[in-house]
py3Dmol code that shows the C-alpha trace and the ligand (Angstrom):
import py3Dmol

protein = """\
ATOM      1  CA  MET A   1      -6.030  23.952   8.854  1.00  0.00           C
ATOM      2  CA  ASN A   2      -5.190  21.172   6.345  1.00  0.00           C
ATOM      3  CA  LEU A   3      -5.405  22.047   2.490  1.00  0.00           C
ATOM      4  CA  VAL A   4      -5.207  20.211  -0.667  1.00  0.00           C
ATOM      5  CA  LEU A   5      -4.628  21.953  -3.966  1.00  0.00           C
ATOM      6  CA  LEU A   6      -5.910  20.572  -7.156  1.00  0.00           C
ATOM      7  CA  GLY A   7      -5.368  21.606 -10.541  1.00  0.00           C
ATOM      8  CA  PRO A   8      -3.787  20.271 -13.918  1.00  0.00           C
ATOM      9  CA  PRO A   9      -0.087  20.583 -14.194  1.00  0.00           C
ATOM     10  CA  GLY A  10       1.164  24.146 -14.845  1.00  0.00           C
ATOM     11  CA  ALA A  11      -2.111  25.631 -13.271  1.00  0.00           C
ATOM     12  CA  GLY A  12       0.116  27.612 -10.775  1.00  0.00           C
ATOM     13  CA  LYS A  13      -0.296  25.184  -7.753  1.00  0.00           C
ATOM     14  CA  GLY A  14       3.348  25.352  -6.850  1.00  0.00           C
ATOM     15  CA  THR A  15       3.341  29.291  -6.891  1.00  0.00           C
ATOM     16  CA  GLN A  16       0.176  29.583  -4.804  1.00  0.00           C
ATOM     17  CA  ALA A  17       1.289  26.734  -2.504  1.00  0.00           C
ATOM     18  CA  MET A  18       4.188  28.705  -1.655  1.00  0.00           C
ATOM     19  CA  ARG A  19       2.399  31.929  -0.876  1.00  0.00           C
ATOM     20  CA  LEU A  20      -0.495  30.222   1.028  1.00  0.00           C
ATOM     21  CA  SER A  21       1.852  28.221   3.412  1.00  0.00           C
ATOM     22  CA  LYS A  22       3.843  31.335   4.196  1.00  0.00           C
ATOM     23  CA  ALA A  23       0.409  33.241   4.925  1.00  0.00           C
ATOM     24  CA  PHE A  24      -1.236  30.658   7.080  1.00  0.00           C
ATOM     25  CA  SER A  25       2.033  29.234   8.464  1.00  0.00           C
ATOM     26  CA  LEU A  26       1.223  25.765   6.849  1.00  0.00           C
ATOM     27  CA  ARG A  27       3.859  23.069   5.949  1.00  0.00           C
ATOM     28  CA  HIS A  28       3.953  23.048   2.311  1.00  0.00           C
ATOM     29  CA  MET A  29       4.623  19.468   0.684  1.00  0.00           C
ATOM     30  CA  SER A  30       4.647  19.097  -3.155  1.00  0.00           C
ATOM     31  CA  SER A  31       4.792  15.272  -4.119  1.00  0.00           C
ATOM     32  CA  GLY A  32       6.488  16.167  -7.392  1.00  0.00           C
ATOM     33  CA  ASP A  33       9.174  17.823  -5.573  1.00  0.00           C
ATOM     34  CA  VAL A  34       9.663  15.088  -3.098  1.00  0.00           C
ATOM     35  CA  LEU A  35       9.889  12.584  -5.981  1.00  0.00           C
ATOM     36  CA  ARG A  36      12.403  14.637  -7.817  1.00  0.00           C
ATOM     37  CA  ALA A  37      14.452  15.119  -4.859  1.00  0.00           C
ATOM     38  CA  GLU A  38      14.447  11.284  -4.509  1.00  0.00           C
ATOM     39  CA  ARG A  39      15.778  11.117  -7.975  1.00  0.00           C
ATOM     40  CA  LYS A  40      18.402  13.760  -7.772  1.00  0.00           C
ATOM     41  CA  GLY A  41      19.538  11.898  -4.690  1.00  0.00           C
ATOM     42  CA  GLY A  42      19.717   8.605  -6.833  1.00  0.00           C
ATOM     43  CA  THR A  43      17.710   6.536  -4.229  1.00  0.00           C
ATOM     44  CA  GLU A  44      16.024   3.252  -4.972  1.00  0.00           C
ATOM     45  CA  LEU A  45      12.698   5.145  -4.872  1.00  0.00           C
ATOM     46  CA  GLY A  46      13.992   7.814  -7.282  1.00  0.00           C
ATOM     47  CA  ASP A  47      14.926   4.778  -9.594  1.00  0.00           C
ATOM     48  CA  ARG A  48      11.539   3.318  -9.193  1.00  0.00           C
ATOM     49  CA  VAL A  49       9.451   6.325 -10.143  1.00  0.00           C
ATOM     50  CA  ALA A  50      11.612   7.685 -12.863  1.00  0.00           C
ATOM     51  CA  GLU A  51       9.875   5.958 -15.755  1.00  0.00           C
ATOM     52  CA  TYR A  52       6.539   6.844 -14.864  1.00  0.00           C
ATOM     53  CA  MET A  53       7.431  10.557 -14.168  1.00  0.00           C
ATOM     54  CA  ASP A  54       9.433  10.924 -17.537  1.00  0.00           C
ATOM     55  CA  SER A  55       6.438   9.183 -19.550  1.00  0.00           C
ATOM     56  CA  GLY A  56       3.827  11.530 -17.911  1.00  0.00           C
ATOM     57  CA  LYS A  57       2.142   8.750 -16.168  1.00  0.00           C
ATOM     58  CA  LEU A  58       1.093   8.679 -12.330  1.00  0.00           C
ATOM     59  CA  VAL A  59       3.350   6.933  -9.980  1.00  0.00           C
ATOM     60  CA  PRO A  60       1.394   3.871  -8.629  1.00  0.00           C
ATOM     61  CA  ASP A  61      -0.871   4.801  -5.607  1.00  0.00           C
ATOM     62  CA  GLU A  62       0.784   2.325  -3.309  1.00  0.00           C
ATOM     63  CA  ILE A  63       4.442   4.154  -3.704  1.00  0.00           C
ATOM     64  CA  ILE A  64       3.146   7.709  -3.435  1.00  0.00           C
ATOM     65  CA  VAL A  65       0.786   7.100  -0.581  1.00  0.00           C
ATOM     66  CA  GLU A  66       3.412   5.514   1.327  1.00  0.00           C
ATOM     67  CA  VAL A  67       5.716   8.238   0.809  1.00  0.00           C
ATOM     68  CA  ILE A  68       3.477  11.156   1.457  1.00  0.00           C
ATOM     69  CA  LEU A  69       1.705   9.640   4.495  1.00  0.00           C
ATOM     70  CA  ALA A  70       5.072   8.962   6.194  1.00  0.00           C
ATOM     71  CA  GLN A  71       5.851  12.639   5.865  1.00  0.00           C
ATOM     72  CA  LEU A  72       2.685  13.819   7.109  1.00  0.00           C
ATOM     73  CA  LYS A  73       3.434  11.904  10.502  1.00  0.00           C
ATOM     74  CA  ASP A  74       5.901  14.707  11.418  1.00  0.00           C
ATOM     75  CA  PRO A  75       3.690  17.751  11.630  1.00  0.00           C
ATOM     76  CA  GLY A  76       6.717  19.913  13.106  1.00  0.00           C
ATOM     77  CA  ASP A  77       5.442  23.251  14.384  1.00  0.00           C
ATOM     78  CA  ALA A  78       3.183  24.327  11.604  1.00  0.00           C
ATOM     79  CA  ALA A  79      -0.464  25.123  12.016  1.00  0.00           C
ATOM     80  CA  GLY A  80      -1.232  22.378   9.495  1.00  0.00           C
ATOM     81  CA  PHE A  81      -0.244  21.137   6.035  1.00  0.00           C
ATOM     82  CA  LEU A  82      -0.863  22.131   2.356  1.00  0.00           C
ATOM     83  CA  LEU A  83      -0.590  19.188  -0.169  1.00  0.00           C
ATOM     84  CA  ASP A  84       0.412  20.220  -3.661  1.00  0.00           C
ATOM     85  CA  GLY A  85       0.003  17.628  -6.194  1.00  0.00           C
ATOM     86  CA  PHE A  86      -1.550  14.899  -3.934  1.00  0.00           C
ATOM     87  CA  PRO A  87      -3.903  13.275  -3.814  1.00  0.00           C
ATOM     88  CA  ARG A  88      -4.184  12.852  -7.522  1.00  0.00           C
ATOM     89  CA  THR A  89      -6.371   9.854  -7.725  1.00  0.00           C
ATOM     90  CA  LYS A  90      -9.656   8.566  -5.822  1.00  0.00           C
ATOM     91  CA  GLY A  91      -7.529   5.891  -4.105  1.00  0.00           C
ATOM     92  CA  GLN A  92      -5.100   8.436  -2.872  1.00  0.00           C
ATOM     93  CA  ALA A  93      -7.746  10.757  -1.505  1.00  0.00           C
ATOM     94  CA  GLU A  94      -9.377   7.934   0.321  1.00  0.00           C
ATOM     95  CA  SER A  95      -6.087   6.782   1.897  1.00  0.00           C
ATOM     96  CA  LEU A  96      -5.373  10.457   3.098  1.00  0.00           C
ATOM     97  CA  ASP A  97      -8.796  10.505   4.719  1.00  0.00           C
ATOM     98  CA  LYS A  98      -8.328   7.196   6.394  1.00  0.00           C
ATOM     99  CA  ALA A  99      -4.876   8.411   7.734  1.00  0.00           C
ATOM    100  CA  MET A 100      -6.417  11.888   8.820  1.00  0.00           C
ATOM    101  CA  GLU A 101      -9.240   9.995  10.465  1.00  0.00           C
ATOM    102  CA  ALA A 102      -6.722   7.735  12.472  1.00  0.00           C
ATOM    103  CA  ALA A 103      -4.744  10.890  13.438  1.00  0.00           C
ATOM    104  CA  GLY A 104      -7.730  12.642  14.473  1.00  0.00           C
ATOM    105  CA  CYS A 105      -7.699  15.366  11.962  1.00  0.00           C
ATOM    106  CA  GLN A 106      -9.143  16.297   8.686  1.00  0.00           C
ATOM    107  CA  ILE A 107      -8.680  17.919   5.319  1.00  0.00           C
ATOM    108  CA  ASP A 108     -10.520  21.283   5.847  1.00  0.00           C
ATOM    109  CA  LEU A 109     -10.612  22.493   2.162  1.00  0.00           C
ATOM    110  CA  ALA A 110      -9.680  21.352  -1.220  1.00  0.00           C
ATOM    111  CA  LEU A 111      -8.843  24.201  -3.705  1.00  0.00           C
ATOM    112  CA  SER A 112      -9.030  23.700  -7.371  1.00  0.00           C
ATOM    113  CA  LEU A 113      -7.271  25.984 -10.008  1.00  0.00           C
ATOM    114  CA  LYS A 114      -8.821  25.970 -13.411  1.00  0.00           C
ATOM    115  CA  VAL A 115      -6.816  26.697 -16.423  1.00  0.00           C
ATOM    116  CA  PRO A 116      -7.825  25.684 -20.150  1.00  0.00           C
ATOM    117  CA  ASP A 117      -5.475  23.256 -21.962  1.00  0.00           C
ATOM    118  CA  ASN A 118      -4.046  25.530 -24.588  1.00  0.00           C
ATOM    119  CA  GLU A 119      -2.818  28.050 -21.652  1.00  0.00           C
ATOM    120  CA  ILE A 120      -1.364  24.923 -19.796  1.00  0.00           C
ATOM    121  CA  ILE A 121       0.542  23.732 -22.915  1.00  0.00           C
ATOM    122  CA  ASP A 122       2.026  27.282 -23.419  1.00  0.00           C
ATOM    123  CA  ARG A 123       2.944  27.581 -19.743  1.00  0.00           C
ATOM    124  CA  ILE A 124       4.677  24.046 -19.465  1.00  0.00           C
ATOM    125  CA  THR A 125       6.468  23.878 -22.595  1.00  0.00           C
ATOM    126  CA  GLY A 126       8.150  27.449 -22.131  1.00  0.00           C
ATOM    127  CA  ARG A 127       9.088  26.606 -18.664  1.00  0.00           C
ATOM    128  CA  ARG A 128      12.873  26.418 -18.069  1.00  0.00           C
ATOM    129  CA  ILE A 129      14.466  25.599 -14.835  1.00  0.00           C
ATOM    130  CA  CYS A 130      18.063  26.004 -13.378  1.00  0.00           C
ATOM    131  CA  PRO A 131      19.511  22.509 -12.440  1.00  0.00           C
ATOM    132  CA  GLY A 132      21.642  24.337  -9.738  1.00  0.00           C
ATOM    133  CA  CYS A 133      19.209  26.321  -7.665  1.00  0.00           C
ATOM    134  CA  ASP A 134      15.869  25.215  -9.183  1.00  0.00           C
ATOM    135  CA  ALA A 135      14.766  28.835 -10.073  1.00  0.00           C
ATOM    136  CA  VAL A 136      11.737  28.591 -12.584  1.00  0.00           C
ATOM    137  CA  TYR A 137      11.785  30.709 -15.751  1.00  0.00           C
ATOM    138  CA  HIS A 138       9.350  31.070 -18.893  1.00  0.00           C
ATOM    139  CA  ILE A 139      10.763  31.859 -22.421  1.00  0.00           C
ATOM    140  CA  LYS A 140       7.808  34.377 -22.914  1.00  0.00           C
ATOM    141  CA  THR A 141       6.646  35.436 -19.836  1.00  0.00           C
ATOM    142  CA  LEU A 142       9.459  35.305 -17.296  1.00  0.00           C
ATOM    143  CA  PRO A 143      12.714  35.055 -19.428  1.00  0.00           C
ATOM    144  CA  PRO A 144      16.146  35.424 -17.620  1.00  0.00           C
ATOM    145  CA  ALA A 145      18.130  38.533 -18.448  1.00  0.00           C
ATOM    146  CA  ARG A 146      20.704  36.518 -20.431  1.00  0.00           C
ATOM    147  CA  ASP A 147      19.122  34.175 -22.724  1.00  0.00           C
ATOM    148  CA  GLY A 148      19.134  30.437 -21.620  1.00  0.00           C
ATOM    149  CA  VAL A 149      21.186  31.324 -18.388  1.00  0.00           C
ATOM    150  CA  CYS A 150      20.064  31.493 -14.795  1.00  0.00           C
ATOM    151  CA  ASP A 151      20.154  34.961 -13.273  1.00  0.00           C
ATOM    152  CA  LYS A 152      21.074  33.856  -9.987  1.00  0.00           C
ATOM    153  CA  ASP A 153      24.023  31.673 -10.669  1.00  0.00           C
ATOM    154  CA  GLY A 154      24.776  31.738 -14.530  1.00  0.00           C
ATOM    155  CA  ILE A 155      24.045  28.063 -14.884  1.00  0.00           C
ATOM    156  CA  THR A 156      22.558  27.016 -18.216  1.00  0.00           C
ATOM    157  CA  LEU A 157      18.787  26.506 -17.924  1.00  0.00           C
ATOM    158  CA  ILE A 158      17.003  23.152 -18.951  1.00  0.00           C
ATOM    159  CA  GLN A 159      13.739  21.906 -19.748  1.00  0.00           C
ATOM    160  CA  ARG A 160      12.357  19.333 -17.360  1.00  0.00           C
ATOM    161  CA  GLU A 161      12.378  16.001 -19.241  1.00  0.00           C
ATOM    162  CA  ASP A 162       8.309  15.809 -18.577  1.00  0.00           C
ATOM    163  CA  ASP A 163       7.688  19.325 -19.920  1.00  0.00           C
ATOM    164  CA  SER A 164       7.852  18.499 -23.565  1.00  0.00           C
ATOM    165  CA  GLU A 165       4.589  18.877 -25.473  1.00  0.00           C
ATOM    166  CA  GLU A 166       4.431  15.045 -26.140  1.00  0.00           C
ATOM    167  CA  VAL A 167       4.489  14.325 -22.191  1.00  0.00           C
ATOM    168  CA  VAL A 168       2.332  17.212 -21.255  1.00  0.00           C
ATOM    169  CA  MET A 169      -0.412  15.949 -23.400  1.00  0.00           C
ATOM    170  CA  LYS A 170       0.134  12.461 -21.366  1.00  0.00           C
ATOM    171  CA  ARG A 171       0.034  14.476 -18.187  1.00  0.00           C
ATOM    172  CA  LEU A 172      -3.094  16.338 -19.006  1.00  0.00           C
ATOM    173  CA  ALA A 173      -4.714  13.148 -20.002  1.00  0.00           C
ATOM    174  CA  ALA A 174      -3.895  11.458 -16.551  1.00  0.00           C
ATOM    175  CA  TYR A 175      -5.213  14.797 -14.929  1.00  0.00           C
ATOM    176  CA  TYR A 176      -8.686  14.573 -16.695  1.00  0.00           C
ATOM    177  CA  ALA A 177      -8.980  10.706 -16.198  1.00  0.00           C
ATOM    178  CA  GLN A 178      -7.732  10.309 -12.744  1.00  0.00           C
ATOM    179  CA  THR A 179      -7.471  13.672 -10.870  1.00  0.00           C
ATOM    180  CA  GLU A 180     -10.414  15.962 -12.168  1.00  0.00           C
ATOM    181  CA  PRO A 181     -12.833  13.521 -10.540  1.00  0.00           C
ATOM    182  CA  LEU A 182     -11.402  14.519  -7.062  1.00  0.00           C
ATOM    183  CA  GLU A 183     -13.442  17.811  -7.332  1.00  0.00           C
ATOM    184  CA  ALA A 184     -16.544  15.718  -7.235  1.00  0.00           C
ATOM    185  CA  TYR A 185     -15.230  13.914  -4.228  1.00  0.00           C
ATOM    186  CA  TYR A 186     -14.376  17.052  -2.379  1.00  0.00           C
ATOM    187  CA  ARG A 187     -17.661  18.755  -3.497  1.00  0.00           C
ATOM    188  CA  ARG A 188     -19.807  15.944  -2.063  1.00  0.00           C
ATOM    189  CA  LYS A 189     -17.988  16.603   1.293  1.00  0.00           C
ATOM    190  CA  GLU A 190     -18.654  20.457   0.869  1.00  0.00           C
ATOM    191  CA  LEU A 191     -14.919  20.869   1.075  1.00  0.00           C
ATOM    192  CA  LEU A 192     -14.248  22.281  -2.593  1.00  0.00           C
ATOM    193  CA  GLY A 193     -13.225  25.860  -3.425  1.00  0.00           C
ATOM    194  CA  VAL A 194     -12.518  26.694  -7.161  1.00  0.00           C
ATOM    195  CA  SER A 195     -10.598  29.612  -8.551  1.00  0.00           C
ATOM    196  CA  ASP A 196     -10.012  31.029 -12.083  1.00  0.00           C
ATOM    197  CA  GLY A 197      -6.274  30.062 -12.505  1.00  0.00           C
ATOM    198  CA  THR A 198      -5.928  32.349 -15.707  1.00  0.00           C
ATOM    199  CA  LYS A 199      -5.967  35.307 -13.447  1.00  0.00           C
ATOM    200  CA  SER A 200      -2.896  37.063 -12.196  1.00  0.00           C
ATOM    201  CA  VAL A 201      -0.900  35.452  -9.498  1.00  0.00           C
ATOM    202  CA  ASP A 202      -1.978  38.026  -7.191  1.00  0.00           C
ATOM    203  CA  ASP A 203      -5.689  37.779  -8.050  1.00  0.00           C
ATOM    204  CA  VAL A 204      -5.682  33.922  -7.627  1.00  0.00           C
ATOM    205  CA  PHE A 205      -3.892  34.610  -4.211  1.00  0.00           C
ATOM    206  CA  THR A 206      -6.543  36.852  -3.126  1.00  0.00           C
ATOM    207  CA  ASP A 207      -9.258  34.344  -4.360  1.00  0.00           C
ATOM    208  CA  LEU A 208      -7.786  31.458  -2.517  1.00  0.00           C
ATOM    209  CA  VAL A 209      -7.024  33.583   0.709  1.00  0.00           C
ATOM    210  CA  GLY A 210     -10.573  34.578   0.729  1.00  0.00           C
ATOM    211  CA  MET A 211     -11.819  30.910   0.601  1.00  0.00           C
ATOM    212  CA  VAL A 212      -9.454  29.742   3.227  1.00  0.00           C
ATOM    213  CA  ARG A 213     -10.683  32.838   5.571  1.00  0.00           C
ATOM    214  CA  GLU A 214     -14.230  31.889   5.094  1.00  0.00           C
ATOM    215  CA  ARG A 215     -13.300  28.309   6.030  1.00  0.00           C
ATOM    216  CA  LEU A 216     -11.591  29.477   9.313  1.00  0.00           C
ATOM    217  CA  GLY A 217     -14.410  31.624  10.051  1.00  0.00           C
ATOM    218  CA  ASN A 218     -12.496  34.894   9.588  1.00  0.00           C
ATOM    219  CA  ALA A 219     -10.211  33.573  12.487  1.00  0.00           C
ATOM    220  CA  VAL A 220      -7.131  34.871  10.646  1.00  0.00           C
ATOM    221  CA  SER A 221      -6.824  38.757  10.078  1.00  0.00           C
TER     222      SER A 221
END
"""
ligand_1 = """\
23
LIG
P 4.145 17.364 -10.715
O 5.551 18.305 -10.655
O 3.295 17.669 -9.369
O 3.519 17.773 -12.041
O 4.733 15.859 -10.547
C 5.534 15.363 -11.692
C 5.276 13.976 -11.800
O 5.366 13.186 -10.297
C 3.874 13.578 -12.157
O 3.505 13.613 -13.698
C 3.886 12.089 -11.724
O 4.417 11.220 -12.558
C 4.525 12.039 -10.310
N 3.544 12.515 -9.184
C 3.831 13.654 -8.588
N 2.610 13.623 -7.732
C 1.862 12.460 -7.805
C 0.853 11.805 -7.153
N 0.107 12.252 -6.138
N 0.458 10.658 -7.719
C 0.992 9.812 -8.658
N 2.261 10.582 -9.240
C 2.647 11.673 -8.825
"""
view = py3Dmol.view(width=600, height=400)
view.addModel(protein, "pdb")
view.setStyle({"model": 0}, {"cartoon": {"style": "trace"}})
view.addModel(ligand_1, "xyz")
view.setStyle({"model": 1}, {"stick": {}})
view.zoomTo()
view.show()
């Protein structure tokens, strides 16, 4: 079972991807995390993508496609993969389909999380992360016990550079222009499942699990 998670930044893709990959033994791959790890490691690729990421633009297709497809070549012992944040353009989706076909497999389901813009902006601009352990907090909905400090390791929390309101607006614009059309792409292939991402984390998870099970023909209990 190979899944794709679609949705604007801050829709909860990362949270749901972690739970879904555990529930169905899938390999979780977040394109944003892959790129952030490259930057943290100070690699040449990290340097090439920094400017795009910090300004809320998408990294060019030829860069991200090469990075993600290279990682997909090694399936490990997972029952499939779950892509979180990739594909984000029609070109990426087509490259992914071609690579899947060449490998004799396919995307089985694309799950889209819907959240209105005002809620996205609240969620992202309030997000704080620990630069030490990558724990994620929210100033209103998930504050740390001590203001501005990570509960786990006491390190001062920071805001991701691309989580400022100005950059979020650009990331949303990129989403509507380039990524939202992928819903139609997967709908045409009868692979699209849509979930209301404003529901609680548990309720969204239940919806998504239901859609995956339906696709699996109730093979997973
Ligand atoms: P994310 O954490 O998924 O919101 O990704 C953070 C940033 O990484 C995005 O704003 C883009 O600059 C870049 N990025 C991640 N995934 C992709 C992708 N599939 N295509 C192009 N850029 C991407």
